[in-house]
C-alpha positions as CSV (number, residue, x, y, z in Angstrom):
1,M,18.0,4.7,-70.4
2,A,15.8,3.9,-67.4
3,V,16.6,5.6,-64.1
4,M,16.3,3.4,-61.1
5,K,14.8,4.9,-58.0
6,Y,15.8,3.8,-54.6
7,R,13.6,4.3,-51.6
8,Q,15.6,5.7,-48.7
9,W,15.5,3.3,-45.7
10,K,14.0,4.7,-42.6
11,S,14.7,3.2,-39.2
12,P,11.5,2.1,-37.3
13,E,10.3,4.2,-34.5
14,P,10.0,2.5,-31.1
15,M,6.9,2.6,-29.0
16,K,7.4,3.4,-25.3
17,F,5.3,2.8,-22.2
18,E,6.0,3.7,-18.6
19,G,4.5,4.0,-15.2
20,K,4.9,3.5,-11.4
21,T,4.9,0.2,-9.5
22,M,6.5,-1.4,-6.4
23,G,7.8,1.9,-5.2
24,T,9.7,2.5,-8.4
25,S,9.2,3.1,-12.1
26,W,8.9,0.8,-15.1
27,H,9.7,1.4,-18.7
28,V,9.0,-0.6,-21.8
29,T,10.4,0.0,-25.3
30,I,9.0,-2.2,-28.2
31,F,9.0,-2.3,-31.9
32,D,5.5,-3.2,-33.2
33,P,4.5,-2.9,-36.9
34,Q,0.9,-2.7,-35.7
35,K,1.5,0.2,-33.4
36,R,-0.6,-1.2,-30.7
37,N,-1.1,0.6,-27.4
38,F,-0.3,-1.8,-24.5
39,Q,-0.2,0.9,-21.7
40,Y,-3.4,-0.2,-20.0
41,S,-2.6,-3.9,-20.2
42,L,0.9,-3.5,-18.8
43,D,-0.3,-1.3,-16.0
44,S,-3.1,-3.8,-15.2
45,L,-0.7,-6.7,-15.1
46,L,1.6,-5.0,-12.6
47,V,-1.5,-4.1,-10.4
48,L,-2.3,-7.8,-10.3
49,V,1.3,-8.8,-9.5
50,N,1.2,-6.3,-6.6
51,R,-2.1,-7.7,-5.3
52,S,-0.4,-11.1,-5.1
53,I,3.2,-10.4,-3.8
54,S,3.4,-6.8,-2.4
55,T,4.2,-6.8,1.3
56,Y,3.2,-3.1,1.3
57,D,-0.4,-3.9,0.5
58,S,-2.0,-5.3,3.6
59,S,-4.7,-7.0,1.5
60,S,-2.3,-8.8,-0.9
61,E,-2.1,-12.5,-0.9
62,I,1.5,-12.5,0.5
63,S,0.4,-10.3,3.4
64,I,-2.5,-12.6,4.1
65,F,0.0,-15.5,4.0
66,N,2.3,-13.7,6.4
67,R,-0.5,-13.1,8.9
68,S,-1.8,-16.7,8.7
69,E,-0.9,-19.5,11.1
70,K,-0.7,-22.3,8.5
71,G,-0.8,-20.8,5.0
72,I,-3.2,-19.9,2.1
73,A,-4.4,-21.1,-1.3
74,P,-3.6,-18.2,-3.6
75,S,-6.3,-17.2,-6.2
76,L,-4.0,-15.2,-8.5
77,P,-1.3,-16.9,-10.7
78,Y,1.5,-14.6,-9.5
79,F,2.4,-16.2,-6.1
80,N,3.7,-19.6,-7.0
81,P,6.1,-18.7,-9.8
82,P,8.4,-16.4,-7.7
83,L,8.2,-19.0,-4.8
84,T,9.3,-21.8,-7.2
85,I,12.2,-19.7,-8.4
86,S,13.0,-18.8,-4.8
87,E,13.1,-22.5,-3.8
88,K,15.5,-23.3,-6.6
89,V,18.0,-20.5,-5.7
90,F,17.6,-21.1,-2.0
91,R,18.6,-24.7,-2.5
92,E,21.4,-24.1,-5.0
93,S,22.9,-21.2,-3.1
94,G,23.0,-23.1,0.2
95,G,20.4,-20.7,1.7
96,A,22.3,-17.5,0.8
97,Y,19.1,-16.3,-0.9
98,D,16.1,-16.7,1.4
99,P,12.8,-14.8,1.0
100,T,11.8,-15.6,4.6
101,V,14.2,-12.9,5.9
102,M,11.5,-10.3,6.3
103,P,11.4,-10.4,10.1
104,L,15.2,-9.8,10.1
105,V,14.8,-7.0,7.6
106,N,12.3,-5.4,9.8
107,L,14.4,-6.0,12.9
108,W,17.3,-4.2,11.4
109,G,15.2,-1.2,10.4
110,F,15.0,-1.8,6.7
111,G,11.2,-2.2,6.8
112,P,8.5,0.4,7.4
113,A,9.7,1.2,11.0
114,K,13.1,2.7,11.6
115,V,14.6,1.1,14.7
116,G,17.9,1.0,16.5
117,R,20.5,-1.8,16.4
118,P,19.0,-5.1,17.7
119,D,21.0,-7.1,20.2
120,T,22.2,-10.7,19.6
121,A,19.3,-12.1,21.7
122,E,16.7,-10.5,19.5
123,V,18.4,-11.7,16.4
124,T,18.7,-15.3,17.7
125,K,15.0,-15.3,18.6
126,V,14.0,-14.2,15.1
127,L,16.2,-16.8,13.5
128,G,13.7,-19.4,14.7
129,V,11.3,-18.4,12.0
130,I,13.8,-18.0,9.2
131,G,14.3,-20.6,6.5
132,L,12.5,-21.3,3.2
133,D,12.5,-25.0,4.1
134,K,9.7,-24.0,6.5
135,V,7.5,-23.3,3.5
136,R,6.1,-25.8,1.0
137,Q,3.8,-25.8,-2.0
138,T,1.2,-28.6,-1.9
139,G,-1.7,-28.9,-4.3
140,D,-3.2,-25.4,-4.6
141,S,-1.9,-24.2,-1.2
142,I,1.3,-22.7,0.2
143,I,1.9,-24.0,3.7
144,K,4.1,-22.9,6.5
145,S,5.4,-25.4,9.1
146,V,6.2,-22.9,11.7
147,I,3.9,-20.1,12.9
148,G,5.5,-16.7,12.3
149,V,7.2,-17.6,9.1
150,Q,6.9,-14.7,6.6
151,L,7.7,-14.4,2.9
152,D,9.1,-11.3,1.2
153,F,9.7,-11.3,-2.5
154,S,11.1,-7.7,-2.6
155,A,14.5,-9.0,-3.8
156,I,12.9,-10.6,-6.9
157,G,9.6,-8.7,-7.2
158,Q,10.8,-6.2,-9.7
159,G,12.5,-8.8,-11.8
160,Y,9.4,-11.0,-11.6
161,G,7.2,-8.0,-12.7
162,A,9.5,-7.6,-15.7
163,D,9.1,-11.2,-16.5
164,V,5.3,-11.0,-16.4
165,L,5.4,-8.0,-18.8
166,T,7.8,-9.7,-21.1
167,E,5.7,-12.9,-21.3
168,F,2.6,-10.8,-22.1
169,L,4.4,-8.9,-25.0
170,I,5.8,-12.2,-26.4
171,S,2.2,-13.5,-26.5
172,K,1.3,-10.5,-28.6
173,G,4.0,-11.3,-31.1
174,I,6.5,-8.7,-30.0
175,K,10.1,-9.9,-30.8
176,N,12.2,-6.9,-30.1
177,M,11.8,-5.2,-26.7
178,L,13.5,-3.8,-23.7
179,V,11.5,-4.2,-20.4
180,E,12.8,-2.6,-17.2
181,V,11.2,-2.4,-13.7
182,G,13.3,-0.6,-11.2
183,G,16.5,-1.2,-13.1
184,E,16.0,-4.9,-13.6
185,G,14.6,-6.4,-16.7
186,M,14.8,-8.3,-20.0
187,A,16.3,-7.4,-23.4
188,L,14.9,-9.4,-26.3
189,G,15.9,-9.3,-29.9
190,M,17.5,-6.0,-30.8
191,N,17.0,-2.3,-31.0
192,E,15.6,-2.0,-34.5
193,Q,16.4,1.7,-34.6
194,S,20.1,1.2,-34.3
195,G,20.2,-2.3,-35.7
196,K,22.3,-3.4,-32.7
197,P,21.7,-5.2,-29.4
198,W,20.2,-3.2,-26.6
199,K,22.8,-1.1,-24.8
200,L,22.6,-0.6,-21.0
201,G,24.8,1.2,-18.5
202,L,26.5,-0.7,-15.6
203,V,26.4,1.5,-12.5
204,N,29.8,2.2,-10.9
205,P,29.3,1.1,-7.2
206,A,32.1,3.3,-6.1
207,S,30.4,6.4,-7.7
208,P,26.7,5.5,-8.4
209,E,26.0,8.6,-10.4
210,S,28.4,7.3,-13.1
211,F,28.7,4.1,-15.3
212,F,31.5,1.6,-14.7
213,G,30.9,0.0,-18.1
214,F,28.3,-0.8,-20.8
215,I,26.3,-3.9,-21.6
216,E,25.0,-5.0,-25.0
217,L,22.3,-7.6,-24.6
218,G,19.8,-9.6,-26.7
219,N,17.6,-12.4,-25.3
220,R,18.9,-12.1,-21.8
221,S,17.6,-10.8,-18.5
222,F,19.7,-8.4,-16.3
223,S,19.7,-7.6,-12.6
224,T,22.1,-5.7,-10.3
225,S,22.2,-5.9,-6.6
226,G,24.4,-3.5,-4.6
227,N,24.7,-1.9,-1.1
228,Y,25.6,1.5,-2.4
229,F,22.1,3.0,-2.1
230,N,20.3,1.1,0.6
231,Y,22.0,1.2,4.0
232,R,21.5,2.6,7.5
233,E,23.9,4.2,9.9
234,V,23.4,3.6,13.7
235,D,25.8,5.1,16.2
236,G,28.3,5.8,13.4
237,I,28.2,2.2,12.0
238,R,27.0,1.6,8.5
239,Y,24.8,-1.5,8.0
240,A,24.1,-2.8,4.5
241,H,20.5,-3.8,3.6
242,T,21.6,-7.3,2.6
243,I,20.9,-9.6,5.5
244,D,22.7,-12.9,5.9
245,P,19.9,-15.4,6.5
246,K,22.3,-17.7,8.3
247,T,23.7,-15.3,10.9
248,G,20.8,-12.9,11.1
249,F,23.2,-9.9,10.7
250,P,23.9,-7.6,7.8
251,A,26.3,-9.3,5.4
252,E,29.8,-8.0,5.8
253,H,31.8,-8.6,2.6
254,A,34.0,-6.6,0.3
255,I,31.5,-7.2,-2.6
256,M,30.0,-3.9,-3.7
257,S,27.7,-5.1,-6.5
258,A,26.6,-8.2,-8.4
259,S,25.1,-8.0,-11.9
260,V,23.6,-11.3,-13.1
261,F,22.3,-12.3,-16.5
262,A,20.0,-15.3,-16.8
263,E,17.0,-16.7,-18.8
264,N,14.5,-14.8,-16.7
265,C,14.8,-11.7,-14.5
266,A,13.4,-13.1,-11.3
267,L,16.1,-15.8,-11.4
268,A,18.8,-13.1,-12.1
269,D,17.4,-11.0,-9.3
270,A,17.5,-13.9,-6.8
271,W,21.1,-14.9,-7.7
272,A,22.3,-11.2,-7.5
273,T,20.9,-11.1,-3.9
274,A,22.5,-14.5,-3.1
275,F,25.9,-13.3,-4.4
276,M,25.7,-10.2,-2.2
277,S,24.9,-12.3,0.8
278,M,27.7,-14.9,0.3
279,G,30.4,-12.5,-1.0
280,H,32.5,-12.6,-4.2
281,E,34.8,-15.4,-3.2
282,K,32.1,-18.0,-2.8
283,A,30.1,-16.5,-5.7
284,I,33.0,-17.0,-8.1
285,V,33.3,-20.7,-7.1
286,L,29.6,-21.2,-7.4
287,L,29.4,-19.5,-10.8
288,K,31.9,-22.1,-12.2
289,D,29.2,-24.7,-11.5
290,H,26.4,-22.7,-13.1
291,P,27.3,-22.1,-16.8
292,E,23.7,-21.0,-17.4
293,L,24.4,-17.8,-15.4
294,D,26.6,-14.9,-16.5
295,A,27.8,-12.3,-14.0
296,C,29.9,-9.3,-13.2
297,L,31.0,-9.0,-9.6
298,I,32.7,-5.8,-8.3
299,W,34.3,-5.6,-4.9
300,S,36.5,-3.2,-3.0
301,V,40.2,-3.5,-2.4
302,K,42.7,-1.2,-0.8
303,G,43.0,1.7,-3.2
304,G,40.2,0.8,-5.6
305,V,38.0,-2.0,-6.8
306,E,38.4,-5.4,-8.5
307,K,36.0,-7.2,-10.8
308,Y,35.2,-10.7,-12.0
309,L,33.4,-11.6,-15.2
310,T,32.2,-15.0,-16.3
311,P,33.5,-16.0,-19.8
312,G,30.0,-15.3,-21.3
313,A,29.8,-11.8,-19.7
314,E,33.2,-10.9,-21.2
315,K,31.6,-11.0,-24.6
316,F,28.9,-8.4,-24.0
317,I,30.4,-6.1,-21.3
318,T,32.9,-3.3,-22.0
319,F,34.4,-1.1,-19.3
320,E,35.2,2.5,-19.2
321,K,38.8,3.6,-18.4
322,Q,38.9,4.4,-14.7
């Protein structure tokens, strides 16, 4: 009688890469039968992205654009894509997301210099150079129609960086990966080690050191914007870092965090910022007209928090008992 031998199945080992960029860290987990080392390539791509859109690099293309009177013709291919996405979300959000808010961000002390509370006259003056409708792409150039207009892709830069890394890995034939830059990123395929979708924690905005729930994702980007980490206190008043581009003042809404899931991470990043700016009531109405987006919105109420999930998000988010 023949004895059949069975080879014990062994789960594949993931490959992991990480580094620093955009004032934060990045992490990539992939499954690659060829066991290729992509560390140098991933690092190099993020260096190039920064040379194009980092406002903290005075020699970057976006910094040169911001100092210019009329605009520039970028030489790197990393300026136009986030601008195109910004134009789309700016238009569809009614201006709630606007990457020209940098002068207001600096005015309120969320830039390099820490300043006091600006008065209404100062805010009104700066509003004259706010508005993405004052920037346009034409041919190979990006043109500003008003001197003093500045762009800041900080709200989507990390998400866009994750998109660039994802596209590179896809071009190398990687099908299962988790790409994360500063907490924003893309989950593609599945975690081959567990045989399940990628599992991520959803930060509790009322207690940021804990998780509010868990997300299981495959083939979807993820981004969360919240005011629980980045804020300033001046004369005993707390100001959130989300600036309302229409009023010029920090947004004052009950919304605490907005997690968005979309086809790419820069898009999710931009919408998360827009929802924080407009508040959860308007965001819920808008989401019903955008079935391509999934979201989880959390806002404060007397005695606790409330949440809203799109129908799609209900399928991949589970919540801890509070």
